[in-house]
Phi, psi and omega in degrees: 000142181296130185292320180296324178293321178296320179297318178297318180295320181296315180296318180297321181293322180295316180297316178298322180295321181295315182289333180288338181269352182284147181287325180245136181243139177244115183275123177253344181252112182273353181282158177289145180290133180244174179256024181296319182296318181294324182290333182284345182270128181295317184220091183293325180297321179295321178294317178299319180294322180293318179295319178296317179295319179296322179294317180293318179296322178295320179293320179292318182295324182289338178274347182285169180295321179296321179295316178297322180295320178295331177274355178063041176226160177260164181295324178297321178294321179294316180296321180296315179294324179297313179299319181296317181291323180292333183277349182271129176275172187297324181292315179295321181296319179293321178295317179296322179295320179294321178296317179294324181292331183278353181291154184297323183288348179254015180293342181294344177297336180297331179285338182274340181265133183279126176260102184289348180266357179292144181304321180295318180292323177297320179295316178301317181297319178296320178297317180295321179296322178293320178296316180296319180295318179295323178295318179299317180295321180294316180295322178297318179296319179296317181297316179297321179295321179292323179296325180296332180259010174093013179251117180252110183280102174205155182270129178237124182291127179232194181284336184245128180266122181245129180295125182294147176251139183242142179215158179243125180266131181247151179249127179266129179234142178278123180247124180285150177292139180293144178249124182254140176261120182278126180236125181249128178271113182275347180259117182296146180286327181228150174253127184249144174244108186247142178233126176258138179228146181250125177250114181259125180228162182267129178267336181210118178263156177187175178291145185211184185280198189272026183298333183269356178234118184222144181287135177253325181186155178234138183296318181222154180280001182271005173239164185241153170237113181229115182243100174248097193314129004260015186268123177247118181247131182227135173124195178253123182277161182291339178273000173268171176295122186283158176288131178266159176151153180258097186058048183265154181247133179234114177257128180224156176209159173230141174252139180214154181260138171244118184296316181207114182299327182294341179274352177280116180269334179204135175215090193232131175281114187246345183200143174224154173215135184197163172204111017242337182226146184219135177228127183236133174231149174233119183052040177085359181255126179289127181241344178201139172223124183217160011265356188252014179078203181105193183244349179196174175228130178217124178251136180200172178250139176220117184055041180067013177258125178283113186243144172237129176246146179229014181090349177241337180186184179237142188220159176288144180291330185213164182288135181207150177268002180292137180289162180278141180247141181267147177278356180252096171079010176072023178296150182249131174259143179272349180227131178262102180230174183296327183298313179295322181296318182291321183290335183257027170060033172066023177257014182251154172283125185244185183295152187276142175275115184296152177301133183239111182231142176061051174272130181272132181229177173206073184251120181284118181259354185300323179299339183267357182277165176210155175289131183110219185278131178233161181223133169248123183244142179220146175235129176241127174250123184251149176284300173238312171221161180186182182205175176192133180209167179216152175237131182237135170273113184241104180245149180212157176253150178213172185274128176267339181214118182265151178234131178255133178226117179268144175224150183228134177234131182234147175222148181277126178279000000 
C-alpha cells in the first residue's frame, strides 16, 4: 500500500475521531455521504486493524518509563494528577476551568474564538454571501445556456457509476492601473526654531611650544624675556652692561599671560645669577632671597655706611677692607662678622656678600600661578655694579588633534 496514502488516511481518521467525540457538531459538507473513499482502499479491514493497533501501542508507550521520560514527568506525578482528576466532579471541573479561563495570562484564547458579532466577521460573512450569490447566478446562466444547445445537466442513474468531477469557472476582467494625483502642501504644518552648536574637544594631548605663555609687558627695557621652550630666562645677564651704583636698588618686573593654568605641567625655578643681592617674588609671593636667605632685601645708608638687611641680619653692600666701627664710643673691631653686626643694631659695616652666579635651584612655582595675568618681580641691590637673572623651566601641554562635534536642538514655535 502507498505510504503517503496511508498517512493521509491516518490523519483523516484522527480528525474524524476528534469530531465524533465532540458534544456539538458543525456540518460543513451538505452533500450526501458516498462510499467513494471505502472503494479506493484495497483492504479496509486491514487499515482499521492497523489504526486500532497504533492507538493501543501509543497508549501503552505513554505509560512506559521511556514515555514518561520523554514527557519530563515521574510516575508519582502522573499518579497524583490522575487521582486529582478522578476526584473532581463535572461541576467542580467546569468551575475550575472558568476561573482559569478568566486569568489575564489566558486572555489570548479570545483571539482563538471567532466572534461572529465583530464588525470584521460581519463584513466577511457579507462578502461570502455575495460570492455565493454571484456563483449561483453564474451557474444558472451556464445551465440555461447548455439547455439552449440541447445539453441538460442532470444526474441520471445508470449501470455505471462515475465519480463526479468538480471545477470552478473564473472570469477574467481587465483592471486599469490606478492613477494617483500628486498634491504638494507648500504651507508647512509646523514652524521650527533650530539652533546648531559646535562643541570642540581635544582628541590627543601632548607637550607643546610656548603658545599658552606669552609676554604682556616689561617694566624697563634693560632686562630681557627670552623663552626658548622649555627654558624661560628673565633679567639682566652678567655679559650685559651691569647696573651701576653705590649700594643702589633696582626693582624690575615682567607681566605675562597664562591661557590655562591646568595646561601648565611644570613651572620651576632652576637657576639664578646675581651680584650682589637678589630678591624674587611671583604674584606677591617671595620665592627666593640670596645669597644669605631671609624674607626680603633692603639697601640703605646709615651714618654713611651702605647697609643691606634681609630680615635675618645686616650686611655690607660691597666688599671693603675698611674696619668695622662701633656706634658705642668709636671702638674699632679687627673683624667684621655677623655677630658684631647684629650686636650693634646693624649700623656697622659687615662682611661682604660675595658675587653669586649660576646657582642651581629646584623651586616649584606652579602653586603661585593663575590663569590670566601674572607678574614676576625682582630686586637687585648692587655694591658698585651688578646684575641679576633667573632661569625657569616652563612646560605646558596642548592639544595636538582637535575634534569638532555639532549638535542641533529644535523647538516648535
